[in-house]
Phi, psi and omega in degrees: 000353187262025176288159181300324183284353178265347184289317183301323179288338172279310175307320183291316174302310176303325173291320178293323172298316185294325177290335179289339185296144174308148179304331185291330181262006189280354177292335179265022188309311175311307189295318176301318175300314171297321177286324176295328182290320179299308182299319171304316181291317179297309179307314179289324176299334181278348191269004178060042183266160185255158167295159165305319174294325179288327186283313172312311171314308184288330173297314178306312176297320177300316184297312182301323181292319182299313190294317182295322178297316180297328184286319181294327175296314181296323179296307185304304184304318175296325171296318177296320179297315175296316183286349180267347185281000000 
């Protein structure tokens, strides 16, 4: 989860969290934002998540597998139909 394409999302979320802090604590704004970023990054790394790229690769593999399975099912059905004639 520490890829560059994930960073803007974490940075944006950390900024939003820092902005949501009560006005009396905003004097620590930059420190809060850095701490939020650190906590978010650490928490997400512990979650055993996959990147979007890895997910997309697995979706493509699954799609090819489904196509092969459907083709084999059609072949089997045709063979069974011919065998019962």
